[in-house]
C-alpha positions as a Python dict, from the first residue, in 0.01 Angstrom:
ca = {
    (1, 'M'): (0, 0, 0),
    (2, 'S'): (-337, -158, 66),
    (3, 'I'): (-406, -450, -157),
    (4, 'W'): (-741, -610, -229),
    (5, 'A'): (-820, -903, -442),
    (6, 'I'): (-1151, -962, -645),
    (7, 'L'): (-1204, -1340, -709),
    (8, 'V'): (-1458, -1351, -1014),
    (9, 'A'): (-1669, -1667, -978),
    (10, 'G'): (-1955, -1593, -1203),
    (11, 'G'): (-2048, -1776, -1530),
    (12, 'K'): (-2265, -2082, -1590),
    (13, 'S'): (-2015, -2343, -1676),
    (14, 'E'): (-2205, -2411, -1982),
    (15, 'R'): (-1917, -2597, -2157),
    (16, 'F'): (-1843, -2812, -1862),
    (17, 'G'): (-2117, -3065, -1905),
    (18, 'G'): (-2375, -2927, -1673),
    (19, 'Q'): (-2160, -2935, -1362),
    (20, 'N'): (-2046, -2618, -1175),
    (21, 'K'): (-1672, -2622, -1270),
    (22, 'L'): (-1568, -2401, -970),
    (23, 'L'): (-1706, -2683, -732),
    (24, 'A'): (-1548, -2966, -931),
    (25, 'N'): (-1287, -3167, -725),
    (26, 'L'): (-922, -3088, -807),
    (27, 'A'): (-686, -3310, -599),
    (28, 'G'): (-928, -3304, -300),
    (29, 'K'): (-1039, -2940, -313),
    (30, 'P'): (-1301, -2759, -518),
    (31, 'V'): (-1131, -2558, -809),
    (32, 'I'): (-1243, -2232, -654),
    (33, 'R'): (-1072, -2319, -324),
    (34, 'W'): (-730, -2348, -494),
    (35, 'S'): (-768, -2008, -646),
    (36, 'Y'): (-873, -1849, -318),
    (37, 'D'): (-595, -2027, -125),
    (38, 'V'): (-322, -1885, -349),
    (39, 'L'): (-450, -1540, -312),
    (40, 'C'): (-450, -1578, 63),
    (41, 'Q'): (-65, -1629, 30),
    (42, 'I'): (-5, -1266, -92),
    (43, 'P'): (195, -1060, 152),
    (44, 'E'): (18, -767, 270),
    (45, 'L'): (-319, -863, 122),
    (46, 'A'): (-581, -680, 320),
    (47, 'G'): (-877, -889, 188),
    (48, 'I'): (-1063, -1077, -84),
    (49, 'V'): (-1399, -996, -249),
    (50, 'V'): (-1556, -1312, -408),
    (51, 'V'): (-1818, -1229, -675),
    (52, 'G'): (-2034, -1528, -695),
    (53, 'G'): (-2332, -1712, -544),
    (54, 'K'): (-2390, -1856, -199),
    (55, 'Q'): (-2293, -2204, -315),
    (56, 'Y'): (-1929, -2110, -272),
    (57, 'Q'): (-1953, -1984, 93),
    (58, 'A'): (-1931, -2321, 246),
    (59, 'C'): (-1584, -2383, 86),
    (60, 'L'): (-1414, -2065, 132),
    (61, 'G'): (-1282, -1867, 438),
    (62, 'D'): (-1318, -1509, 570),
    (63, 'C'): (-1399, -1281, 263),
    (64, 'R'): (-1645, -1019, 149),
    (65, 'W'): (-1926, -1112, -107),
    (66, 'A'): (-2053, -953, -410),
    (67, 'T'): (-2344, -1068, -648),
    (68, 'S'): (-2230, -1147, -1009),
    (69, 'G'): (-2376, -957, -1304),
    (70, 'T'): (-2470, -1073, -1637),
    (71, 'T'): (-2133, -1003, -1802),
    (72, 'R'): (-1785, -1017, -1657),
    (73, 'R'): (-1751, -636, -1663),
    (74, 'E'): (-2075, -602, -1434),
    (75, 'S'): (-1945, -864, -1201),
    (76, 'V'): (-1600, -693, -1155),
    (77, 'W'): (-1779, -366, -1098),
    (78, 'Q'): (-1992, -531, -825),
    (79, 'G'): (-1666, -654, -663),
    (80, 'L'): (-1516, -304, -677),
    (81, 'L'): (-1809, -159, -494),
    (82, 'Q'): (-1722, -394, -200),
    (83, 'V'): (-1343, -296, -191),
    (84, 'P'): (-1281, -53, 98),
    (85, 'S'): (-1216, 310, -4),
    (86, 'E'): (-857, 298, 142),
    (87, 'A'): (-754, 26, -100),
    (88, 'E'): (-473, 159, -341),
    (89, 'I'): (-427, -160, -558),
    (90, 'V'): (-688, -413, -675),
    (91, 'L'): (-604, -753, -824),
    (92, 'I'): (-864, -929, -1040),
    (93, 'H'): (-839, -1306, -1062),
    (94, 'D'): (-1063, -1557, -1228),
    (95, 'A'): (-1166, -1843, -997),
    (96, 'A'): (-1139, -2073, -1286),
    (97, 'R'): (-760, -2041, -1299),
    (98, 'P'): (-672, -2260, -986),
    (99, 'L'): (-304, -2328, -1076),
    (100, 'V'): (-164, -1972, -1092),
    (101, 'Q'): (168, -1964, -904),
    (102, 'L'): (238, -1717, -607),
    (103, 'K'): (568, -1616, -777),
    (104, 'N'): (391, -1487, -1085),
    (105, 'I'): (128, -1307, -884),
    (106, 'L'): (399, -1112, -706),
    (107, 'A'): (578, -1040, -1032),
    (108, 'A'): (240, -881, -1169),
    (109, 'L'): (197, -695, -842),
    (110, 'A'): (564, -555, -823),
    (111, 'P'): (535, -296, -1106),
    (112, 'V'): (208, -141, -968),
    (113, 'Q'): (337, -139, -614),
    (114, 'N'): (664, 39, -729),
    (115, 'G'): (477, 293, -937),
    (116, 'E'): (628, 158, -1265),
    (117, 'A'): (290, 74, -1414),
    (118, 'I'): (-79, 165, -1340),
    (119, 'G'): (-181, -189, -1460),
    (120, 'T'): (-36, -531, -1526),
    (121, 'S'): (-168, -859, -1672),
    (122, 'L'): (-13, -1203, -1660),
    (123, 'G'): (7, -1367, -2014),
    (124, 'M'): (207, -1573, -2248),
    (125, 'P'): (354, -1515, -2582),
    (126, 'V'): (130, -1736, -2832),
    (127, 'R'): (303, -2049, -2947),
    (128, 'D'): (64, -2137, -3241),
    (129, 'T'): (23, -1953, -3567),
    (130, 'I'): (-281, -1734, -3538),
    (131, 'K'): (-539, -1697, -3814),
    (132, 'Q'): (-795, -1425, -3827),
    (133, 'V'): (-1110, -1577, -3978),
    (134, 'K'): (-1461, -1519, -4099),
    (135, 'I'): (-1705, -1795, -3964),
    (136, 'V'): (-1931, -1933, -4221),
    (137, 'P'): (-2249, -2149, -4179),
    (138, 'L'): (-2215, -2525, -4137),
    (139, 'V'): (-2235, -2735, -4452),
    (140, 'K'): (-2609, -2799, -4540),
    (141, 'G'): (-2711, -3145, -4410),
    (142, 'A'): (-2389, -3210, -4208),
    (143, 'C'): (-2542, -3204, -3867),
    (144, 'N'): (-2233, -3303, -3690),
    (145, 'A'): (-1996, -3086, -3913),
    (146, 'P'): (-1736, -2896, -3706),
    (147, 'L'): (-1721, -2519, -3714),
    (148, 'T'): (-1570, -2379, -4039),
    (149, 'C'): (-1407, -2058, -4120),
    (150, 'W'): (-1249, -1871, -4403),
    (151, 'V'): (-913, -1748, -4339),
    (152, 'E'): (-881, -1364, -4374),
    (153, 'A'): (-530, -1313, -4260),
    (154, 'T'): (-243, -1477, -4088),
    (155, 'L'): (-125, -1257, -3795),
    (156, 'E'): (242, -1196, -3689),
    (157, 'R'): (263, -1397, -3367),
    (158, 'S'): (586, -1247, -3237),
    (159, 'N'): (370, -949, -3103),
    (160, 'L'): (69, -1152, -2976),
    (161, 'W'): (36, -1277, -2623),
    (162, 'A'): (-239, -1475, -2465),
    (163, 'T'): (-392, -1300, -2159),
    (164, 'H'): (-413, -1466, -1820),
    (165, 'T'): (-522, -1342, -1479),
    (166, 'P'): (-457, -1200, -1227),
    (167, 'Q'): (-451, -848, -1367),
    (168, 'V'): (-337, -580, -1122),
    (169, 'F'): (-435, -204, -1129),
    (170, 'N'): (-429, 99, -937),
    (171, 'K'): (-768, 112, -791),
    (172, 'Q'): (-865, 467, -887),
    (173, 'I'): (-746, 417, -1260),
    (174, 'L'): (-964, 93, -1265),
    (175, 'L'): (-1276, 262, -1129),
    (176, 'Q'): (-1232, 553, -1398),
    (177, 'A'): (-1198, 283, -1669),
    (178, 'H'): (-1522, 106, -1557),
    (179, 'Q'): (-1710, 447, -1521),
    (180, 'K'): (-1599, 595, -1844),
    (181, 'A'): (-1615, 294, -2096),
    (182, 'P'): (-1932, 278, -2311),
    (183, 'L'): (-2202, 45, -2200),
    (184, 'D'): (-2275, -81, -2545),
    (185, 'R'): (-1937, -208, -2611),
    (186, 'I'): (-1789, -557, -2504),
    (187, 'F'): (-1467, -551, -2309),
    (188, 'P'): (-1328, -897, -2257),
    (189, 'D'): (-1110, -811, -1945),
    (190, 'D'): (-1031, -531, -1720),
    (191, 'A'): (-705, -457, -1897),
    (192, 'S'): (-906, -370, -2212),
    (193, 'L'): (-1110, -114, -2017),
    (194, 'V'): (-793, 53, -1891),
    (195, 'E'): (-651, 56, -2245),
    (196, 'H'): (-966, 219, -2368),
    (197, 'L'): (-903, 485, -2113),
    (198, 'G'): (-582, 559, -2281),
    (199, 'Q'): (-357, 402, -2006),
    (200, 'P'): (-93, 159, -2089),
    (201, 'V'): (-107, -202, -1943),
    (202, 'L'): (221, -396, -1874),
    (203, 'M'): (231, -767, -1974),
    (204, 'V'): (419, -985, -1738),
    (205, 'Q'): (522, -1336, -1847),
    (206, 'D'): (328, -1622, -1678),
    (207, 'S'): (381, -1990, -1645),
    (208, 'P'): (204, -2223, -1915),
    (209, 'G'): (31, -2410, -1609),
    (210, 'N'): (-191, -2134, -1529),
    (211, 'L'): (-468, -2280, -1749),
    (212, 'K'): (-839, -2172, -1726),
    (213, 'I'): (-1083, -2459, -1653),
    (214, 'T'): (-1345, -2435, -1936),
    (215, 'V'): (-1415, -2791, -2036),
    (216, 'P'): (-1395, -3121, -1858),
    (217, 'E'): (-1066, -3213, -2035),
    (218, 'D'): (-913, -2901, -1864),
    (219, 'L'): (-976, -3053, -1535),
    (220, 'V'): (-782, -3376, -1641),
    (221, 'I'): (-482, -3156, -1751),
    (222, 'A'): (-494, -2968, -1419),
    (223, 'Q'): (-475, -3294, -1224),
    (224, 'A'): (-181, -3402, -1435),
    (225, 'L'): (2, -3090, -1375),
    (226, 'L'): (-58, -3104, -985),
    (227, 'S'): (86, -3460, -991),
    (228, 'R'): (417, -3331, -1106),
    (229, 'F'): (467, -3116, -800),
}
């Protein structure tokens, strides 16, 4: 089956101190290069579409390019438009997750390749107690006060998973999901679009080290994780 990957490299790195987090140095390579290199190791991968600006072209290899949109959904859609019509499976990965392991990517691919699922997502059972909250304004006069919230409910964590990428889909199903979902609704990932279409998505357990680089401290953690191998 023809497999294509879409590497999503949009975003503004607003929480990374003004620096482009995908170009930040991680053990001698830009963060985005780590993500790209692991995708290149997938057997039978036909190609990669990178959704992002020209600033990444100098540090990546042979791939197709798409312009990122104003939302993640728009960015993935632009990537899908660059995937050849003969592709049967599409894998979506966030470039900000540089430490994903090949064995886990293959575990997410297998159910779609075997026809056991039309969509999969890597993820992890949550470890913390999760509160559903209502955010309230900061205390008057407390300029440096932290975010405060009223607890509305404590969720049963045995049924909760944190979602990672890659997510893998039958390409035709993913196209339908993007085309039929309402434009005025926010969908946080591609799995939620497929779920809205009424199709089940299979969660595949990931490794804890597949963290997403969001703030500078995440890069320090990633460096520490790499030093263990």
